[in-house]
C-alpha positions in Angstrom: 10.9 4.3 7.8 10.6 0.6 7.9 10.5 -2.2 5.3 7.1 -3.4 4.5 5.9 -6.4 2.5 2.9 -6.4 0.2 2.9 -10.0 -1.0 -0.2 -9.7 -3.2 1.3 -7.1 -5.6 4.4 -9.2 -6.0 2.3 -12.3 -6.9 3.3 -14.1 -3.6 0.4 -16.0 -2.0 0.1 -18.1 1.1 -1.7 -18.5 4.4 -1.4 -15.7 6.9 1.2 -17.5 9.0 3.3 -18.3 5.8 3.3 -14.6 4.7 4.3 -13.5 8.2 7.1 -16.1 8.2 8.4 -14.8 4.9 8.3 -11.2 6.0 10.2 -11.9 9.2 12.7 -14.2 7.5 13.7 -11.4 5.1 13.9 -8.5 7.5 10.5 -6.8 6.9 9.1 -5.1 10.0 5.6 -4.8 8.6 3.2 -6.2 6.0 -0.1 -5.3 4.3 -2.9 -7.7 5.1 -6.0 -9.1 3.5 -8.6 -7.4 5.7 -11.5 -9.4 4.3 -9.8 -12.7 5.3 -9.1 -11.4 8.8 -12.8 -10.2 9.2 -14.1 -13.6 8.1 -11.7 -15.4 10.5 -12.9 -13.1 13.3 -16.5 -13.8 12.6 -15.9 -17.6 12.7 -14.2 -17.4 16.1 -12.8 -14.4 17.9 -10.3 -11.7 17.1 -7.5 -12.9 19.3 -7.6 -16.4 17.7 -8.1 -15.0 14.1 -5.1 -12.6 14.5 -2.9 -14.9 16.7 0.0 -15.0 14.3 0.0 -11.2 13.8 -0.2 -10.7 17.5 2.5 -13.3 18.3 4.9 -12.0 15.7 4.4 -8.4 16.8 4.5 -7.6 13.1 3.3 -4.0 12.2 0.1 -4.1 10.2 0.9 -1.3 7.7 -2.3 -1.4 5.6 -5.0 -3.1 3.6 -7.2 -2.4 0.6 -10.4 -0.8 1.7 -13.3 -2.9 0.5 -15.6 -0.2 -0.9 -16.2 1.0 -4.5 -16.3 4.8 -4.8 -17.6 4.6 -8.4 -21.0 3.0 -7.6 -24.5 4.2 -7.3 -25.8 5.9 -4.2 -27.8 2.9 -2.9 -24.9 0.5 -3.3 -22.5 2.9 -1.7 -24.8 3.4 1.3 -25.0 -0.4 1.8 -21.2 -0.8 1.6 -20.7 2.1 4.0 -23.0 0.5 6.6 -21.0 -2.7 6.4 -17.6 -0.9 6.6 -17.7 -0.2 10.3 -17.2 -3.8 11.3 -14.3 -4.2 8.9 -12.5 -1.1 10.2 -13.2 -2.0 13.8 -11.2 -5.3 13.2 -8.5 -3.3 11.4 -8.2 -1.0 14.4 -7.9 -3.9 16.8 -5.1 -5.3 14.6 -3.3 -2.0 14.9 -3.5 -1.2 11.2 -1.8 2.0 10.2 -4.0 2.7 7.2 -6.6 1.4 4.8 -5.9 2.2 1.1 -8.5 3.5 -1.3 -8.0 4.1 -5.0 -9.6 7.2 -6.5 -11.3 6.3 -9.8 -9.3 7.3 -12.9 -12.5 7.6 -15.0 -16.2 7.3 -14.7 -19.5 7.1 -16.7 -21.4 8.7 -13.9 -20.7 12.5 -14.0 -18.4 15.1 -15.5 -15.2 15.9 -13.5 -16.4 18.8 -11.3 -19.7 17.3 -10.3 -18.1 13.9 -9.7 -15.3 15.6 -7.7 -17.9 16.9 -5.1 -19.7 13.6 -4.9 -16.6 11.6 -4.2 -15.2 14.2 -1.8 -18.3 13.7 0.4 -18.1 10.0 0.1 -14.4 10.0 1.1 -15.1 12.2 4.1 -17.9 9.9 5.2 -15.6 6.9 5.0 -12.9 8.8 6.8 -15.3 9.3 9.8 -15.4 5.6 10.3 -11.6 5.3 10.1 -11.2 8.1 12.6 -13.4 6.4 15.1 -11.0 3.4 15.0 -7.8 5.4 14.8 -6.9 4.2 11.3 -5.8 6.5 8.5 -7.5 6.5 5.2 -4.8 6.5 2.5 -5.9 7.7 -0.9 -4.1 6.8 -4.1 -4.5 7.1 -7.8 -3.4 5.1 -10.8 -2.0 6.2 -14.2 -2.4 2.7 -15.6 -4.6 2.1 -18.7 -6.0 -1.0 -17.0 -7.8 1.2 -14.4 -9.5 3.5 -16.9 -12.0 1.0 -18.3 -12.7 3.2 -21.4 -15.1 5.3 -19.5 -16.6 8.5 -20.6 -15.3 11.1 -18.1 -11.7 11.4 -17.0 -11.2 11.7 -13.3 -8.0 11.5 -11.1 -5.1 10.5 -13.4 -2.4 12.9 -12.4 -0.7 14.4 -9.4 -2.3 17.8 -9.8 -5.8 16.4 -9.6 -4.7 14.0 -6.8 -3.4 16.8 -4.6 -6.4 19.0 -5.3 -8.8 16.2 -4.2 -6.8 15.5 -1.1 -6.8 19.2 -0.1 -10.6 19.3 -0.6 -11.2 16.5 2.0 -12.1 17.9 5.4 -11.4 14.9 7.6 -7.9 14.9 9.0 -7.8 11.1 8.9 -7.4 11.3 5.1 -3.8 10.8 4.0 -1.9 10.1 0.8 -0.3 7.0 -0.5 2.8 8.1 -2.4 3.5 5.8 -5.3 6.7 6.7 -7.1 5.6 5.2 -10.5 2.2 7.0 -10.4 3.8 10.2 -9.2 6.5 10.2 -11.9 4.2 9.3 -14.8 1.4 11.5 -13.4 3.5 14.6 -13.8 4.4 15.1 -10.1 7.4 17.2 -9.1 9.8 16.8 -6.1 8.8 20.4 -5.2 5.2 19.2 -4.8 6.3 16.2 -2.8 8.2 18.4 -0.4 5.0 20.3 0.6 3.4 17.2 2.0 3.8 16.8 5.8 5.2 13.4 6.7 2.3 12.7 9.1 -0.2 13.0 6.2 1.5 10.2 4.2 -0.2 6.8 4.7 2.3 4.7 2.8 5.3 5.0 0.4 5.3 2.6 -2.6 8.5 2.3 -4.7 8.7 1.2 -8.3 10.9 1.7 -11.3 10.5 1.3 -15.1 12.7 0.7 -18.1 11.5 4.0 -19.7 9.1 6.5 -18.4 5.9 6.1 -20.4 3.4 8.8 -21.2 0.2 8.8 -19.2 -1.6 7.5 -22.3 0.6 4.4 -22.5 1.3 3.6 -18.9 0.6 0.0 -17.9 0.8 -1.9 -14.6 3.2 -4.4 -16.1 5.8 -1.6 -16.6 6.3 -1.5 -12.8 9.7 -2.9 -11.9 11.4 -3.0 -8.5 13.1 0.2 -7.4 16.7 0.4 -8.6 16.2 -1.8 -11.7 17.0 1.0 -14.1 17.2 4.2 -12.1 14.7 5.9 -14.4 12.7 6.8 -11.3 14.8 8.5 -8.6 13.4 6.5 -5.6 16.3 7.6 -3.4 15.2 11.2 -3.8 11.6 10.3 -2.9 12.7 8.6 0.3 15.1 11.5 1.2 12.4 14.1 0.8 9.8 12.2 2.8 12.3 11.4 5.5 13.1 15.1 5.9 9.3 15.8 6.0 9.1 13.5 9.1 7.6 10.4 7.4 8.4 7.3 9.5 5.9 4.8 8.0 6.1 1.8 5.7 8.2 1.7 2.5 7.0 -1.1 0.2 8.4 -2.6 -3.0 5.7 -2.4 -5.6 6.9 -4.1 -8.8 4.3 -5.9 -10.9 3.9 -9.7 -10.4 4.4 -10.3 -14.1 8.0 -9.4 -13.8 8.8 -12.3 -11.4 7.9 -15.2 -13.7 9.6 -18.5 -12.7 10.9 -17.2 -9.4 10.2 -18.8 -6.0 8.4 -17.0 -3.2 11.6 -16.7 -1.3 13.5 -15.3 -4.2 10.8 -12.7 -4.9 10.7 -11.5 -1.3 14.5 -11.6 -1.0 14.8 -9.5 -4.2 12.3 -7.0 -2.9 14.2 -6.7 0.4 17.4 -6.0 -1.6 15.6 -3.3 -3.6 14.4 -1.5 -0.5 17.8 -1.8 1.2 19.5 -0.3 -1.8 17.2 2.7 -1.8 17.3 3.3 2.0 21.1 3.1 2.0 21.2 5.5 -0.9 19.1 8.0 1.1 21.5 7.6 4.1 18.9 5.8 6.2 19.6 2.8 8.4 18.8 -0.6 7.1 19.7 -4.2 7.6 19.6 -7.2 5.1 18.3 -10.4 6.7 18.6 -13.9 5.3 17.3 -17.3 6.5 20.7 -18.5 7.5 20.9 -15.6 10.0 18.0 -17.1 11.8 18.6 -20.8 11.7 22.0 -22.4 11.2 20.5 -25.4 9.5 19.4 -26.9 6.2 16.1 -28.0 7.7 12.9 -26.2 6.8 12.2 -22.9 8.7 9.3 -23.3 11.2 7.3 -20.8 13.1 9.1 -21.4 16.4 12.4 -20.5 14.8 11.3 -16.9 14.4 9.4 -16.5 17.6 5.9 -17.4 16.4 3.6 -19.7 18.3 2.3 -22.6 16.2 
């Protein structure tokens, strides 16, 4: 496994080059990217120029949010699907491991069983595009109340439904994003986790919480960095997936609201410490990196210092 940075979820913003610089400074080997931004850059010039910092840094592109809404009408979905090919082609050129896609927690469209079949077909059609570009489609679900929108019909809100949907998908490019907060709140067991082959896991997201909420009360703001309280046994998650052969990204997924008043560097450094703690606890190799290990100076860190071309 390797340490991966998702700046957006942590509330860290910046230009592509700045985020790459932060990731490299604090010992991350990969990062999640804004695929829409990269596509727009590519359309304005060419891919090599648009992705020059990624290519120069040799940073692993672990994933991106897939820009398509599963809970839309048929006509809108068809239009989005037609536009998706260009996006995933760019992702493939960037060497992206996976595109992430959240399954709706609820809907106004159809009851569970009818909606299940509609979405399974949609996911398989999306996965065909991913397969052509050698990118995995990583499905995830959310237990958070913010993602239910007070809709009429419940859909995927727990691990049982999540795994059932995954097993129903026919395209082998479909994988799972294992999120430890959603898994714990969503009633998942370590026995269920151990049945998932490592190569079918698209990403591993780690989070903790002060107290484990019920599914009815779970909120995004309850997500803390792994190791904050130890309520969620993130070390065991990592150990099980390591034994299953998972070698992909491991990402700190605390909510941005819990980092108020902190600088970008402090947030990223704290996230690195959280991941290092879990990896060490699972007996896996890790290394903590700091700015002073790169540049023996008090001057600002510049791209050339970490091997990037300006």
